[in-house]
Structure formats: structure tokens, C-alpha cells
C-alpha positions in Angstrom: 124.5 88.2 106.5 124.0 86.4 103.2 120.4 85.6 103.9 119.7 89.4 104.7 121.7 90.5 101.6 119.7 88.1 99.6 116.5 89.4 101.0 117.5 93.0 100.3 118.8 92.5 96.8 116.0 90.4 95.5 113.3 92.0 97.5 112.5 88.5 98.6 110.7 89.4 102.0 109.1 86.1 102.0 112.3 84.7 103.3 112.1 86.5 106.5 111.1 83.5 108.3 114.5 81.9 107.2 116.4 84.8 108.5 114.6 84.4 112.0 115.5 80.8 111.8 119.1 81.6 111.1 119.2 84.4 113.9 117.8 82.1 116.4 120.5 79.6 115.6 123.0 82.2 116.1 121.8 82.9 119.6 119.2 85.7 119.0 116.2 85.6 121.6 114.8 88.8 120.9 111.0 88.2 120.7 110.3 91.7 118.8 113.0 90.6 116.0 111.9 87.0 115.8 108.1 87.8 115.8 108.4 90.4 113.3 110.5 88.2 110.9 107.9 85.4 111.2 105.0 87.5 111.2 102.6 88.1 108.0 104.1 91.5 107.2 103.8 93.1 104.9 107.6 93.0 104.7 108.9 95.6 102.3 112.4 97.0 101.4 113.3 99.2 104.5 112.6 96.6 106.9 114.1 97.8 110.2 115.7 94.5 110.8 117.1 93.8 107.5 118.4 97.4 107.4 119.8 97.0 110.8 121.8 93.8 109.9 123.1 95.5 106.6 124.0 98.7 108.2 121.7 100.8 106.4 120.2 104.0 107.7 
């Protein structure tokens, strides 16, 4: 959660691969989520994964 909050607050979407690693370490094996976070993007505020984790709509 801290990684997702930091990405959102700092608009540091270059950190999405770090979030993917953390989610994978926590047991996430969803290919759509992991490939999106590790993809080239572009990643912007409103990223569905970050928003989902943070409970944003």
C-alpha cells in the first residue's frame, strides 16, 4: 500500500515495476496486473491498478 500511495502522491509512475514486484511477493499472480505494471505505459494518475489498491473510483 505504501508503494501505491507513494506512486500516486508523487506521480512517480516510473515506480510501477517496484509495485509489481511487491504484489508478486505478496502472492499476486494476475498476468494482466503484473504485465501492466511492468509495461512501458504510459502510466498516469488514474492508473486502474493504483486506483484499485487505494480504493479510488
